[in-house]
N, C-alpha and C positions, 0 to 999 in steps of 0.2 A: 279753627278747623276755617279752612278756605271756600268757595262755594266749588260745588260741584256738581258735573252735566247729567244729568238723567236723563236716557231713553227709555220710551215704553214705548214697546206695542200697540196695533190700534186694535187688531183684529184675534178677536177670541182674549185679550189680555185685558186694553181698553172697555171696552165690550159687551167683556165679563159682566162689569159693577160700575157704568159711570160716575154715577154719587162716589163711591170708595176715592175713584182712581181724582176725581174732580179735588176731593176734603186732600188727596195724599198732594195731588200738585199745587194748591196754594197754602200749604202747610211750607212743602219745599223751598216753594219760594220768597217765600216771605221767610225762610232760613238759609236765604242769599244762594240756594241753589236755581239752576238755570235746565232749567226741561222741556224735551223736544221730545217729541209722535217721531219714532223708525220702524216705517212700515214697506213691507216687499214689493206693496201695491208699486203698479205702471201709474206715474206722473201723465193722469186722463181727465179735461175739462172732471168725468164723472168720479174717475175716485176725490178729485180736491174740494167738490160736496160731499160729497161722504165721508170721506174725516177729516171731521174735523174736531178740533178737542180748545175750547176758550184756553185762549190764552197763551196754547203752547204752537211753537213750526210743527210743520211736517212738513219730513224727507220722503220721500219714494223713493226705494234703489231698482224698481222696475227685476224684480227677483234678484237680483246678483245679491251676495250675503253683504249684508247692515257692516260686518267688521269691515274689512273693506272697502264698502260705500265713506262709509264716516271719518275712515282714519286717510286714507289712501285717498279717494277722489276731492275731498274736500276737507280734508284738514282739521277738521276735528274728533278730537278725543274727550270721546264716549266714557264716564267714569261708574259707573253703576246703568248697566241694561236691566228693563225690564219685560221679561219677554216669556210667554204659553211655551212657545215652541226655541230652546237654547239655539239647538243646530241648525238652523235657520240664520244667527248670528253668522255662523263660521259659512257651512254650506251656502245660505238662500234658496232661493223654493224655485 
């Protein structure tokens, strides 16, 4: 199995239980997967200070569709999405 790109949302997903997600991230990375954080928040200094997951790159979509932002704007293929609000993946906020 080749490494997958796994995107995890921050608000109400990672923040629901950081210890659980930190353990998941460590296991995923140890097994060759790339884990990124994709949040609908705007890219501001304040949000960059708040939205931090150890060892994980964060992408701020600025309320845009997460699917569009990653695939079309950045050219990043996400294989697995973890998000408490799946509709936001398509529609944005």
